[in-house]
N, C-alpha and C positions, 0 to 999 in steps of 0.2 A: 413521490418525493421521499428522499432518505431522511430519517430522523437524525438529530444531532448525536444521540447516544450510539446509533448504528455507525455513523461516520467515525466517531471517536474510537469505537472498538476495532473497526477495520484498520484505521490508521495506527492504532497501538500494535495490532498484530503484524502489520507491515514493518513498523519500526523495530519491534523485537526481533523479527526474522532478519532484518537488515543488519542489526547489531551482531546476531549469531554468525552471520556470514562475513562479518568484519568488513562491511561495505560502507562507503561514504554515501551521502545523499547524491553527490555528483556522479559517482559510479553507477548508482541505481538509476539515476535519471538518464544516463547514456544508454543503459541496457533497455530501459522502458521506452525511450524515445520522447522524452519530455524535458522540461527544465528542472533545475534543483528547487526552484520556488514552488513548482507543482508538487514535487515530492514532499516538501516541507508542509504545504497546505493539507495534503492528503494525510500525512502522519499526525497532524494536529487536529484532524477531523473538521477542517474548515472547507474542504472541497470533496465532493463525491467523485466517483469514477464510473466510467462506462464499462460495459461488459468487456469490450475489447481491451481497455486499459487494465481491468482486473486480471484478465488472462495474461497480459504483458508482465504484470507484477508477479504472477505465479511462475512464469517462465524464468524471469530474471532472478527470482529468489529461490528457484527450485522447490516450490511449494505447491500444494494443490488448493483448489478453491475452498474446500472444506476447512483447511487450516487457516486460510486468510479470513474466512467468515466465522471462525470459532467464537462463540460468545454473543453472536448477533441474534437477536430475537425479533 
């Protein structure tokens, strides 16, 4: 099970990268293959992600897994 602090950190890392890429939640959702609501929940740390979805975020954000997981302990 993923802890709340871990989910919040992953969500924050995703949100920060999305902003750097000047991408909306809708645009990211389209690239990842999910709804804008899922993106919102992930960014707020309210929903965890599977390994497959984590990799989809990495591809969509042109980010590697180490960067998305930065600060997760």
